[in-house]
N, C-alpha and C positions, 0 to 999 in steps of 0.2 A: 179345595183345589179344582174339583170337577166343575163347580159353579163358575169359577173364574175362567176356566177353559171354555165353557159353554158360551160365555158372554163375548168371546173373541172367535171369529171365524177361523183364524189361522194358528192360534196359540197351541192347540193340541198337536198340530203337525210340526211346529217349531220344537216342541218338547220331544217328539218322536225323532226328528232330524238329529237333535243333540244326542239322543240315546243311541242311534245307529252310528254316529261319528265315534262315540265312546267305544262301541263294539269293534270298530275298525282299529282304534288305538290298542285295544286289548289284544286283538289278533296279531298285530305287528309287534307287540311286546313279548309274545310267546316264541318258543324255538321255531326256527325256519325248517320244520319237518312237517310234511303235508299229511293230512288225513286221506281217507280213501277217495272220496269224491273230488277233493282238491287235486290230488295226484292225477286222477283221470282227466280233469279239465285242463291241466297244464300240459299233459301229454298230447291230448287231442287238439289243443290250440296251435299245434304246428301246422295244421291244415284247415282249409275251408272246404267243406263238402256237403252234399245234400243228404248224406247219411253216413253214419260211422259204425254203429254196432247195435246193441239191444235198446238203446235209449234214443228218442228223437233228438234232433240237432239244435233246437232253438237256443238253449242255454250255451251250447258249444259255440254257436255263432257269436253270441254276445261276448263270451270269454275270449274268442279269437280277436275281436275288436279291442277288448280291454288289454290284452297282452300286447297288441301292436301299439297301444298308447302308453302303457306303463311298463312294458317288458315282462320277461318271465320272472315275476316277483310275487311275493305273498300279497303285496298291495293290490296287484291286478286281480287277485282272487277275492280279497276281502272287500275292496271298494265296490266291485260289481255286485257281490252278494248283498251288501247292505243297501246299495242303491235300489236293488230289486225289492228287498224287503220293505224299504221305505215306500216304494211305489205300491206295494200290496196294502199297507196300512192306509195310505192316502186314498186309494180307490175304494177300499173297504169303508173308510169314514165317509166318503162322498156318497156311497150307496146307502149307508146308514142314515145320513141326513135327508136323502130322498124319501125314505120309507117312514122314518120316525119323526113326528112333529115336535116332540119334546126334545129340546136341544141338549139338556142334561143327559137324558137317556141315550141320545145319539152319540155323545162323547163317550159315555160308558161302554156302548157297543163297540166303538172304535178301539178303545183300550182293551176291550174284552179279548182281542186276539192274543194279548199277552198271557192270558190264562190257559192257552192251549199249548202244552209242553212241546208238541211236535213242531210248532211254529216258533215259539219264543226261545226254546233252548236248542232242540235238535237241528233246526234250520241254521242256527248260528254255528253249531259245532261242526257240521260237515255237509249237510244236504245241499244239492245244487239243482237237479232237475225238479225236485219237489218244490223248490223256491220258484222256479219258472212256471210250474203248473198252478201254484197258488196265485202268482201274478196274473196269469191268464184267467183264472177263475174269478178273481176280484174285478178284472177288466170286464169280463162277461157280465157279471151281476150288475155292475154299474150301468153299462149301456143297455142291458136287457130291461132294467127298470126304467131307464130313460126312454127307451123305445115304447114301453107300455104307457108311460105318463105323457110323453111329448113325442108322438110318432112323426118322424121326419126322416129324410133320406140319410142324413149324417148318422143319426142314432142307429138306424137299421144297418148301415154299412159298417159302423164301428162294432156292432154286435158280431158281424161276420169276421171282422179283424180279430176279435177276441177268440172266436171259435177256431179260426185258422191257427192262431198262435197256440191255443190250448192243445190242439191235435199234434202239433210239432214240438210240444213241451213234454207231454206224457200221454201215452195212448189211452189210459183210463179216463182222461178228461172228457171224452166223448159222451160218457154217461151223464155228465152235468147238463149240457143243453138239451139232451133227450128228455131227462127228467123234468127240466123247466118247461118244455113245450107240453108234455103230458099233464103237468100240474096245472097249467093254465086252463085246460079244456073245461073243467067243471065251473069256472068263473065266467058267467055270461058277459060281464062287462069287460073282461080281459081277452077272451078268446078271439074277439074280432081282430085283434092285432095279428093273429096268425093268418088271416085271410087278406091282409093288406098287400097290394101288389109290390110294395117296397120290400117285402120279405125276400123277393128274388135277389135284391142287392145283398142281403145277408148271405144267401146261399152262394152267389157268384164270388163274393169277396173271400169267403172262407175256403171255397174250393181252390181259388187262385193261389192262396197262401199255402195251403196244404198239398197241392198237386205235385210239386217237384219232389218232395220227400215221399209222397204216396207212390210215385213212380219207382223210386229207389226201393221202397218197402216191398212192392210187388215182385221185384227182382232179387230180393234178399230176405225172403220171409223167414227162413230158418235162422239166419244170422240175427234178425230183428226180434225173434220171439223165443229162441231156445233158452236164453238165460232167465227171462221172466217166467217162462213155464216151469223151469227148474226150481225157481224160488216159490212159486205157487204150489207146486206138487213136491213137498218136502220128502215124502217117502212113497215113490211110485209102486212099491210092492204091497202096500196096504190093500186089504179087501175093500170093496165098494162101500159097505156100511161103515167100516173103520175110517175111510177117507172122508165120508160125509160127516161123521161125528166129529172128527178132528177139525174139519173145515169150519163147521158151525161153531164149535167151541173157540177156535181161533178168531172167527169173526166177532163173536160176542166179546171176547177179551179185548180185541182191537177197538171196538166201539166203546167199551167201558174205559179203556186207557185214554181214548181221545176225548170223551165227553165228561167223565166224572170230575176232573179237576176244575173245569169251567163251571159245572153245576155246583160244586162245593164252594168256589169263590163267590159266585152269585148268591148262593144260599147264605153265606156269612154276611154279605153286604145287605141283602134285601130281607132276609129272614122270612117271616110268614107272608110277607107281601108276594114273594115269589110263588109260594104254595097257593095263595089265593088267586094268583093270576093264571094258574095253569089251564083253567077252563075258558078263559076269555079269548076272543079271537077277532080278527078282521081279515080283509082280503089278503094282506101280506102274510099274516101268520098261517092262514090256510094254504097259501101258495108254497111257502117254505116248508111247512109241515108235510104237505103232499110230496114235495121233492125229497125230503128225508125218507119217507116211507118207500117211495119208488126206488131210491138208491139202495136202501137196505134190501128190498126185494130183488134187485138186480144182482147184488152180491150173494144173496142166498142161492139164486139160480146159478151163479158162477160156481158155487160150491157143489151144488147137486148135479148139474149137467156139465160143468166145465172141468170138474176134477180138482178144483182148488182145495188144498188142505192146510195152507199156511198163510193166512191173511195178516199183513203187517199194519200196525196202527198208522204209520206214516203214509200208507197208500190211501188213507181216508181223508187226507188234507183237502183235496178239491171237492169233496162231498159234504163234509160236515163243518167246514170253516164258518158257515153262516150261523152257527149256534149262538154266539153272543148277540147278533142282531135279532134272532128269533126270540130269545129270552126278553130282550128289551121291548120288542113289539108286544109280547104277551103282557108285560107289566103295564105298558101304555094303554093297551086295549082294556085292561081291567079297571082303569080309572083310579087305582089305588094311589095314595100319596107316598112318595119315596122317602120322606123324612130325612133321616141321617144316612141313608144308603149311599148317596154320592160321596160323603166324607169317608165312609168305610171303604168304598170301592177305590177312591183316590189313594188311600193308604195301601191297599192291596197292589194297585198298579205301580206305585212308586217302589214298594218293596220288591216286586218282580224285576223292575228296571235296575235295581241295585244288585239283587241276588244273582241274576243271570250273568252279567259281565264279571262279577266278582268270582262266581263259581268257575266260569271259563278260564279266568286268570289264575285261580289258585289250584285247580284240579291237577294240572300237570306236575307242579312241584310236590303237591301232597301225595299223589299216586306214586311218584318217583321215590319219595322218602319211604313209602310203605313197600316198595319193590313190586308194585302192581303196575307195570309199565304199559302206557298207551302209545299210539302211533307217534304222537308229538314228542315222546321221550326218546325215540330212536335217533341216534346221532348221524343222520344222513349227511348233513353238511360236512362235518369233519372227515367222515369216511370217504366221501366222494373226492374231496380235496386231496386226501392222502393217496387215493388210488390214481388220480390224474398225475400226481407228482412222482409216481413210481415209474414213469416212462418219459424219455426225453422228447418224444413226439406226441402231440395231441391226437386223439383218435379221429378218424373221419366220420365214424358213426358209433353209437353205443347201443348194444342190444341187451335187453333184459326180459324178465318173465311176466311182469304184471304192471298194471297201469299206475298203481301207487308208487312203486319203485321208479317207473319211468318218469312220472311227474317230478319226483325228487331229484332225479338226474337232470331234468330240464332246468330245475331251479338252481342247482349248484354247479352245473356244467354248461353254462349259458352259451348259446351259439352253436352247440354241437347237436346234430340230429340224433334222436333217440327212436329206436324201433323195437316193436314187440312182434314175435311170430304171429301171423294172422293179419298183420297190418302192412304187409309188404307192398300192397297196391298203392299205399299213400307215400311210400318212401321215394325220395329223389335218388338218382344214381350217385354213387359215392366212390371215390378212389380207394384202391387197396394195393399198397406197395410198401416197401420198407419205411418210407417217410410218412405213410398214412395207414397205421394199423387200425384194426377193429377192436374195440373194448367190449367184453361181455361181463355183465355183473348180475349176480343172483344171491339169494339167501333162503334160509329155511327157518323162519321165525326166530332168527338170531342165533341158531345153533351152530356150533363149530363144524367145519369140514362138510358143508352141505353138498350133496351131489348135484351136478348141473341138471336142471329140469329137462325132461325129454323134449319139449318143444324147442328149446334153445339148441340142444344137441342136434336135433333133426334139421333146424334152420342152417346150422354151420355145415352139415353134411350135404345139403342140397344146393347151397349157394355156390355157383361155379367158381368164383375167384378164391373161395376159402377151402375148397376140397383139398385135403391133404395137409391142412394147417395143423401144427402141433398145439394142443391145448394144455398149457401148463397152469393149472389153477393155483391161486394163492388165497390165503386167508388173512383178513384184517379184522381186528376186534377193538372197539372203542367203548369208553364209558358212556352210559346213558346220560341224557340231559336230566339233571336233578336226581341221578341214580344213587344207589347205595354203593359204598366203597367195595370194589372187587367185582361188581356186576358189569358185564360187557355184552355188547351186541356184535355178532359176527357177520361179516359179508364175505362172499367169495367173488373172485374176479379172475379174468384171463385176458392177456393181450395177444391178439392173433396177428401173425405176420404171414406173408406168402410162403408156401412150402419151400424149403431150401435156402431161405434168405436169412 
């Protein structure tokens, strides 16, 4: 299979296009209950802003456009994500073909992204901003290599575009171009590109793209960093040695979780050839190898001096996604014959392209049958429809406690604004009278009689039109999607009307 794909310049991308279309079909066939990142995206797609919260806005902007084209639908979420992922593989493949002369190995490198679970599976399951930063990283590597090999104004400018997009995709992206620049310095033939006057184009373009959000960031530092810092520092009460030990162990575990599957699959395909290639190198393996070392060093410094104690494997996506290209470059540099490795790797790639959509399709029914319910098992659609039907008047606005719930409300109560305490600055004015009530919805992991969360209660108390409104909470419980008989998920809700009405 790999040999046939290598003979055609576009066949591998047609195969990947079909694969991502299949993933869209799979997502549309699953219950219309949103995962965490999906809910966040649909909630924030109500507005177009230069900054929202702890994540940069690039993916939100794209989602805003997709929602305005396709509506508040699962299709708007899945089509955008799979288009972005296809763009990642396309750019990654183009970069591989720039660096790897052997077309068979270049195709293997391109399909090698499938061997990284955080990209092949987790990105499909729920990730969004990680998909954006992977796209930016692939765009950066492609034009970075082009600027090295074919220095011209367009390639330098497009490298700046990639850096700008990366910065507004995820803040940790900035480590990638810094590592790339430092990794070039020991290569005499390459470092002259850093002293090319056209590098100013790279800087100017990247600054122009990132500047609006950077302005917002400087005025909302706490908002933009508090959640990320909280994730990095899982237990702030740990002593310094405990924090460093936990941080280094979590970093080691994250690197292992990210790299071992790829190393295993390449080992199965190439066998001793991969081991024999380990000491071989050329300018590209040296460049990427130095980038890996610099990125690991930066993460170690983040643990020791930044207080990080909880490094997640998905955060490594924009750092170590180049591993398949690196391995193929090593094999090419060794001069070893690949024998039946392409056939083996082709079987591995096809197996992954079958297993991933099949597991995504089957996991919700299987988990439901076992009583181990995931977010897509929760009956958001039927519950929201029943809640809306409990009043003769539609609400002017719906308030809830978290972004996932808010996104599901947007999906099933289309056209009705949804608000979360803390996002009032985005909300448009809304009427509040007997014909335009406010609906408040909350839950506590599906438990019955959940107490209204404090932020919602405080919002009702401080909103001038709603002061004095009587909150009569009601409970609704519906069966899980694919759930066991008798198992139900509880929601709480209240219709608010002006006092005395």
